[in-house]
N, C-alpha and C positions, 0 to 999 in steps of 0.2 A: 504494500500500500504506500503510495507516494507521500501521503500526508500523515503517516503514522508517527507517533511520538516514540514508540517502543521498537517497532520492527523496521529494519532498513530494506530499501528496495534496490539498492545499487547492484547491478549485474543479475537481477532476478531472472532475466531471460535465459541464463545459462543453467539454471537449476534443473530443468527437465533433462537437459543433455547429460549432466553429471549423474543424475539418477539412472538414466538409461545406460551409461557407461559402466556404472557399478552393478547394474542388474537388480536394483532395489525399487520398490514402489515409491511413487511420489504422491503424497496426499496433500491437497491444498484446499483452501476455501477463502472466499472474500471476507474481509473484516466487516462486521456490522456495527461494531462499537467504535469508540473514539478514545482519546486520551482523557478520561474522566479523572483518574487518580494520577497526578503527576508528581507525587512525592517520591523521594529516593527509595523508600522501602515499601513495597507492595505487600501488605500483611493480611488482608482479608478480601473476599470477593466484593467487587463493586459493580453493580448492575450497569450495563452499557459500556463498560471499559473494554478496550481492545485485548487486554490480557485474558479476559474471560472467553474471547473468541479462540485464543490459543488453547485454553483449557478444554473447550468443547472439541476442538480438532484432535487433541491428544486422546480424548475419550473415544472419538470415532476410530482413530488408529488402533487403539487397544481392542476394540470390538472387531474390526476388520482383519487385524493381524495379531492374534493373541500371543504369538511367539516373539513379538518384538520386545526386546529387553532394554533398548536405549534409543534416544533420539539425538540428533546433532543440531547444534545451534551455533550461529556465528557470534555469539555474545561472550566470547572467551575472556576478554579483559575489561568489559564494560561494567562499571559499578551499577549503573541503572538497570541493565538487563540481566543481572545474575539472579 
């Protein structure tokens, strides 16, 4: 999402190709929320926040691919995105 406060969109067009090269499924969805909670520490669910979209997506992944044990994120050194 270009206007996301939490999720970066740089080079998002390459993600499908990376998944194809790795032979792993790519699960995606459009964000329906926005940057409701902009505090440094996200501690509880906030209705309409984009982080809740990610939580719902992870629930979908767990249902569709129960053998998945981990996910990858580009938020390695970002304090906000940990």
